[in-house]
C-alpha positions in Angstrom: -13.3 19.7 -10.5 -14.7 17.2 -7.9 -13.2 14.0 -7.1 -13.7 11.1 -9.4 -12.9 7.2 -8.9 -13.1 4.5 -11.1 -15.4 2.0 -9.8 -15.0 -1.5 -10.7 -18.5 -2.4 -10.1 -19.8 0.0 -12.5 -16.9 0.0 -14.8 -17.0 4.1 -15.0 -15.3 7.0 -13.3 -17.6 8.6 -10.8 -17.9 11.6 -8.8 -17.2 10.6 -5.2 -20.0 11.0 -2.8 -19.3 9.3 0.6 -22.4 8.0 2.6 -21.7 10.6 5.3 -20.8 14.1 4.4 -16.9 14.6 4.7 -16.4 11.1 6.3 -15.0 8.1 4.5 -14.7 4.5 5.6 -12.1 2.7 3.6 -11.4 -1.1 3.7 -8.0 -2.4 2.1 -7.3 -6.2 2.1 -4.2 -6.7 3.8 -1.6 -9.4 3.9 -1.7 -13.1 4.7 1.1 -13.2 7.2 2.8 -16.3 6.4 6.0 -14.6 5.0 7.5 -11.3 4.0 5.6 -9.3 1.6 7.1 -8.8 -1.9 6.6 -5.8 -4.3 3.5 -7.2 -5.7 2.1 -7.3 -2.2 3.4 -3.8 -1.5 1.8 -2.0 -4.5 -1.9 -1.9 -3.3 -0.6 -0.9 0.2 1.1 2.0 -1.3 -1.6 3.0 -3.6 -4.4 2.8 -1.5 -2.5 4.5 1.4 -1.8 7.6 -0.8 -5.8 7.4 -1.4 -6.1 7.9 2.1 -3.6 10.6 2.6 -5.2 12.6 -0.5 -8.7 12.0 1.1 -7.4 13.6 4.2 -5.6 16.5 2.3 -9.2 17.1 0.8 -10.8 17.7 4.3 -12.2 14.0 4.6 -12.2 12.4 8.0 -11.0 9.0 6.8 -11.3 5.7 8.8 -9.0 3.3 7.3 -9.1 -0.3 8.0 -6.5 -2.9 6.7 -6.9 -6.6 7.9 -4.3 -9.2 8.6 -5.5 -12.7 7.3 -3.8 -14.7 10.3 -5.5 -18.2 9.7 -5.6 -20.2 6.5 -4.1 -23.1 4.4 -0.8 -21.0 3.7 -0.4 -20.3 7.4 -1.0 -23.8 8.7 1.4 -25.4 6.1 4.1 -23.0 6.9 3.6 -23.0 10.5 4.0 -27.0 10.5 7.2 -26.7 7.9 8.7 -24.1 10.5 7.6 -26.2 13.5 5.8 -23.4 15.3 2.3 -22.6 16.1 0.3 -20.5 13.5 -0.1 -17.9 16.1 3.6 -17.8 16.5 4.0 -17.3 12.6 1.6 -14.7 12.8 3.1 -12.6 15.3 6.5 -12.9 13.7 5.2 -11.9 10.2 2.9 -9.1 11.5 6.1 -7.7 13.1 8.0 -7.8 9.8 5.2 -6.5 8.0 5.3 -3.5 9.9 9.4 -3.3 9.6 8.6 -3.3 5.8 5.7 -0.7 6.3 7.8 1.8 7.8 10.5 1.5 5.3 7.9 2.1 2.6 6.5 5.0 4.5 3.2 3.3 4.8 1.2 5.1 7.5 -0.7 2.4 10.2 -4.4 2.0 9.5 -6.7 3.2 12.1 -7.6 -0.7 12.7 -5.6 -3.7 11.8 -7.9 -6.2 12.8 -6.9 -10.0 12.6 -9.4 -12.8 11.4 -8.5 -14.9 14.5 -9.6 -12.0 17.0 -13.0 -11.9 15.4 -14.5 -15.3 15.4 -17.3 -14.7 17.2 -18.4 -11.9 14.6 -17.7 -14.5 11.8 -19.8 -17.1 13.3 -22.7 -14.7 13.9 -22.5 -13.7 10.1 -22.4 -17.4 9.0 -25.4 -18.2 11.3 -27.4 -15.3 9.8 -26.7 -16.3 6.4 -27.8 -19.8 7.0 -30.9 -18.7 8.8 -31.9 -16.8 5.8 -31.5 -19.8 3.6 -28.3 -18.5 1.8 -26.1 -21.0 3.1 -26.2 -24.8 4.1 -24.1 -27.1 6.5 -22.6 -30.3 5.4 -20.3 -32.2 7.6 -19.4 -29.5 9.9 -18.8 -27.3 7.0 -20.9 -24.2 6.0 -21.0 -23.3 2.2 -22.7 -20.1 0.7 -25.2 -21.1 -2.0 -24.0 -18.8 -4.9 -27.4 -19.5 -7.1 -29.3 -18.0 -4.2 -27.9 -14.7 -4.7 -29.1 -13.5 -8.0 -26.7 -10.5 -8.5 -23.8 -12.9 -8.1 -21.0 -11.9 -10.8 -22.0 -8.2 -10.9 -18.4 -7.1 -9.8 -16.5 -9.2 -12.3 -19.0 -8.9 -15.0 -19.5 -12.6 -15.8 -22.7 -14.5 -15.5 -22.7 -17.5 -13.2 -22.4 -20.2 -16.2 -19.5 -18.3 -17.5 -17.7 -18.3 -14.0 -18.7 -22.1 -13.6 -16.8 -22.7 -17.0 -14.1 -20.5 -16.6 -13.0 -20.2 -13.0 -10.3 -21.7 -11.1 -12.7 -23.2 -8.3 -11.7 -25.9 -5.7 -13.5 -29.1 -6.4 -15.7 -30.1 -3.4 -18.1 -33.0 -3.9 -19.9 -31.8 -0.9 -20.9 -28.6 -2.3 -24.4 -28.4 -4.3 -22.3 -26.3 -7.1 -18.7 -25.7 -8.0 -19.2 -22.0 -7.4 -20.5 -22.4 -4.0 -18.1 -21.0 -1.4 -16.8 -22.0 2.2 -18.0 -20.0 5.1 -17.0 -22.3 7.8 -14.4 -25.1 7.5 -14.5 -28.3 9.6 -11.4 -28.8 11.6 -8.5 -31.1 10.4 -6.5 -32.8 13.0 -3.6 -30.8 14.3 -4.9 -27.6 12.8 -6.1 -24.5 14.8 -10.0 -24.5 15.5 -12.8 -22.7 17.3 -16.1 -24.0 18.6 -19.1 -23.2 16.4 -22.8 -24.4 16.1 -21.6 -26.6 13.4 -18.7 -28.2 15.5 -14.9 -27.5 15.6 -13.9 -25.5 12.7 -12.3 -22.4 11.2 -13.5 -19.2 8.9 -13.2 -19.5 5.3 -11.2 -16.7 3.8 -13.8 -14.5 2.1 -16.2 -14.1 5.2 -13.6 -12.5 7.8 -13.3 -9.7 5.4 -17.0 -9.1 5.4 -17.4 -9.7 9.3 -14.6 -7.3 10.1 -15.1 -4.6 7.5 -18.9 -4.2 8.6 -18.0 -4.3 12.5 -15.6 -1.3 12.1 -17.2 0.6 9.1 -21.1 -0.3 9.2 -23.2 -2.2 6.5 -22.2 0.0 3.7 -18.5 1.0 3.0 -17.3 4.1 1.0 -14.3 2.3 -0.6 -13.3 -1.3 -0.5 -9.8 -1.7 -2.2 -7.3 -4.5 -3.0 -5.5 -5.9 -6.1 -7.4 -7.1 -9.4 -6.8 -10.7 -8.5 -9.1 -10.3 -5.5 -11.9 -9.1 -7.9 -12.9 -12.8 -8.2 -13.6 -15.0 -6.3 -12.6 -13.0 -2.9 -14.5 -9.7 -3.5 -17.3 -11.3 -5.7 -18.0 -13.5 -2.6 -17.8 -10.9 -0.2 -20.4 -8.8 -2.2 -22.8 -12.0 -1.9 -22.3 -12.9 1.5 -22.5 -9.3 3.1 -25.7 -8.0 0.8 -27.4 -11.2 1.3 -27.2 -10.5 5.1 -27.9 -7.0 5.2 -29.8 -6.6 2.2 -28.1 -3.2 1.5 -25.4 -2.4 -0.7 -22.1 -3.5 0.6 -19.4 -0.9 -1.2 -20.2 2.3 -2.9 -16.9 2.7 -4.6 -14.7 -0.5 -5.5 -11.0 0.3 -6.3 -8.4 -2.1 -7.7 -4.9 -1.8 -8.8 -3.2 -3.5 -11.9 -1.0 -6.5 -11.6 3.0 -6.1 -11.0 4.9 -7.9 -13.4 8.9 -9.0 -13.4 10.2 -9.6 -16.7 6.4 -9.3 -18.2 5.4 -12.0 -15.6 2.8 -11.3 -13.1 4.8 -11.4 -9.9 3.6 -13.8 -7.2 4.8 -16.1 -4.8 3.3 -19.2 -6.5 5.3 -18.6 -9.6 8.4 -17.8 -7.3 9.0 -14.6 -9.3 8.9 -12.4 -6.6 11.0 -9.5 -5.2 10.7 -9.1 -1.6 10.7 -5.8 -0.1 13.2 -6.7 2.6 15.6 -7.5 -0.3 15.3 -4.6 -2.1 15.6 -2.3 0.9 19.3 -3.3 1.1 19.8 -1.5 -2.1 17.1 1.5 -2.2 15.5 3.5 0.0 11.6 3.5 0.7 10.9 6.6 -1.2 12.6 5.4 -4.2 10.0 2.4 -4.1 6.9 4.4 -3.7 8.3 6.7 -6.5 8.3 3.5 -8.7 5.0 2.2 -7.8 3.5 5.8 -7.8 5.1 6.6 -11.6 2.6 4.4 -13.4 -1.3 4.9 -13.0 -2.8 2.3 -10.3 -5.1 0.8 -12.6 -2.4 0.1 -15.0 -0.1 -2.9 -15.1 3.5 -1.9 -14.0 6.7 -3.9 -15.0 9.6 -4.2 -12.7 13.1 -4.1 -13.5 16.4 -2.9 -11.9 16.6 -0.2 -14.6 13.2 1.3 -13.5 14.5 1.3 -10.0 17.7 3.2 -10.9 15.6 5.8 -12.8 13.4 6.4 -9.9 16.5 6.7 -7.7 18.0 9.3 -9.9 14.4 11.2 -9.9 13.9 11.0 -6.2 17.6 12.4 -5.7 16.9 15.3 -8.3 13.7 16.5 -6.3 15.7 16.0 -3.0 18.4 18.2 -4.4 15.9 21.1 -4.9 14.4 20.7 -1.5 17.8 20.7 0.1 18.7 23.9 -1.7 15.7 25.6 -0.7 16.2 24.5 2.8 19.9 25.6 2.6 19.0 29.1 1.7 16.1 29.3 4.5 18.8 28.1 7.0 21.2 30.8 5.9 18.7 33.5 7.1 19.4 36.1 4.5 16.6 37.4 2.4 15.7 40.4 0.0 13.9 43.2 1.4 11.4 43.7 -1.7 9.6 41.3 -4.0 10.3 41.9 -7.5 8.6 40.7 -10.9 11.0 37.3 -11.1 9.4 36.4 -7.6 5.9 37.2 -8.7 6.4 34.6 -11.7 7.8 31.8 -9.3 4.5 32.3 -7.2 2.4 32.1 -10.1 4.2 28.9 -11.1 3.8 27.2 -7.8 0.0 27.8 -7.7 -0.2 26.6 -11.3 1.6 23.3 -10.6 -0.3 22.9 -7.4 -3.7 23.3 -9.3 -2.5 20.7 -11.8 -1.3 18.4 -9.2 -4.8 18.5 -7.7 -6.6 18.0 -11.0 -4.5 15.0 -11.5 -5.3 13.6 -8.3 -8.8 14.4 -8.4 -8.9 12.6 -12.0 -9.1 8.9 -10.1 -5.6 9.3 -8.4 -3.3 10.1 -11.5 0.0 9.9 -9.8 2.1 10.0 -12.8 0.8 13.4 -13.7 0.8 14.6 -10.3 4.6 13.7 -9.9 5.2 15.6 -13.2 4.2 18.7 -11.6 6.8 18.4 -9.0 9.5 18.5 -11.3 7.7 21.3 -13.6 7.9 23.5 -10.6 11.6 22.1 -9.5 12.8 23.5 -13.1 11.4 26.9 -12.0 13.1 27.0 -8.8 16.1 25.8 -9.6 16.5 28.7 -12.1 15.3 30.9 -9.3 17.6 29.5 -6.8 20.6 29.8 -9.1 19.7 33.3 -10.2 22.0 36.2 -8.6 21.2 37.9 -5.4 19.3 37.2 -2.3 16.0 35.6 -2.5 12.5 36.4 -1.1 11.7 34.6 2.2 8.1 33.9 1.5 8.8 32.1 -1.9 11.5 29.9 -0.3 9.0 28.8 2.5 6.0 28.3 0.2 8.4 26.3 -2.3 9.5 24.3 0.7 5.6 23.8 1.8 4.8 22.7 -1.8 7.1 19.8 -1.6 6.4 18.9 1.8 2.7 18.6 1.2 2.4 17.4 -2.2 5.7 15.2 -2.3 5.7 14.5 1.5 2.1 14.6 3.2 0.3 13.2 -0.2 2.7 11.0 -2.1 5.2 10.1 0.7 8.1 10.2 -1.7 9.8 12.9 0.3 10.3 13.2 4.3 12.8 15.1 6.1 13.2 13.0 9.0 13.9 9.4 8.5 12.9 6.7 11.2 16.1 5.6 13.3 16.0 2.1 12.0 15.7 3.0 8.3 18.8 5.6 8.9 21.0 3.0 10.6 20.3 0.4 7.9 21.1 2.8 5.0 24.3 3.6 7.0 25.2 0.0 7.5 24.9 -0.7 3.8 27.0 2.0 2.8 29.8 1.1 5.4 29.5 -2.6 3.9 29.7 -1.1 0.1 32.7 0.9 1.1 34.5 -2.1 2.8 34.1 -4.0 -0.4 35.4 -1.0 -2.5 38.6 -0.8 -0.3 39.2 -4.6 -0.7 39.1 -4.3 -4.4 41.2 -1.4 -4.1 38.8 1.2 -5.6 40.0 4.0 -3.5 37.8 6.6 -5.6 34.5 4.7 -4.8 35.4 4.2 -1.1 36.5 8.1 -0.8 32.9 9.1 -2.7 31.1 6.6 0.0 33.1 8.4 2.8 31.8 11.6 1.6 28.6 10.6 1.2 28.7 9.6 4.8 30.0 12.9 6.2 27.0 14.5 4.3 24.7 12.4 6.6 26.5 13.8 9.8 28.1 10.0 10.1 31.6 10.1 11.6 33.3 7.1 10.3 36.4 5.4 12.1 38.6 2.7 10.6 39.9 0.1 13.2 41.6 -3.4 13.1 38.1 -5.0 14.0 36.3 -2.8 11.1 34.5 0.4 10.7 32.7 2.0 13.4 30.3 5.0 13.1 28.5 7.5 15.2 26.3 10.6 14.5 28.0 14.0 14.5 24.9 15.4 16.7 
């Protein structure tokens, strides 16, 4: 079975055939760095990073680009509110993004371009569009004239008249049409600005992604991905300005994830119903959040609740217990000398689950079905591990590799060695929880937490100033 991807542009699943054999250029719209990311932001970052991991597992050489929007109205407003510069705000929240990304096991992109570092490329693209008659300047602003691009609306599946009547579009009397969008914005007093052929100003939001993606991935991208909320107008506008400039197909496969809901309402900062990753990290591990995100198909809506996170935590622990037991027997170093029928059955079950995992991922990255294969194999492995007698070394090694590769390298819901900062955060949270239990005279809970810390090879020392800890390594 070949890899199939649902293409938002064609509204169907298609066999994945990249422009260059065994090479993939992939661009994912990154965060606007004016605040901490929330779980709704994190969903596409996790999902499409798994797409990248799986493509690499399939043998593709992937160039993965995820941008930072570090100049826009939200950036300017928040910087003014905090009485700092926009660049200082960007630096702060880019660093905070990477803290959250590390916690969520999100690997860094090959390139993390920033809009403000690509002003030259943006201006050149705007100039090209203006020279070709697709853009016009008005009082220091430059707008893209949507009516000049005949395929406008092909991604969202609407015609121009429907878009005019139904879309939420910024009103600007200087535009020829309500659908025309800003490529370059004239500078306002006190805002960051750059010199351009049209005077001082700053780039519009849409143009930055076209300029940066084409700089690093060429005129035609294999995959462009982001949340469903970006289909219109952001990605629709990217197509128009990019293809108007190059006269070539901009993206071969458009991928979009479904919305994340909180109590059945779309999670967004504008509505104020967000759950920041930084807040959740106080209560759950990164692999639990990843598991929750990947437990639903990426194109479907996903509803967040505390109960679902708790269920995800239990599920991750079940897998971890299986992996721990496999590792424990490998570390003991005592194995049977010959293989029997029961051993062969386990090896066959491993091959079967691995094949079904791959079939699920090949079918438009069906992570829920893929995850189910981790549990199907765990059921068989646990029965094998609990049976009488020594175990076959090869089976233990291959079982461990099964979870390392499929659960760890591809899905990122298992990793053997946690980064130091995440380990320390978890320990501090456990100690805090234990202190609260002791104050409430819940000695049983306090003792259980101490036992949990001991399992993590942490030595706890109670002092008059509070609990101190250190690693027993």
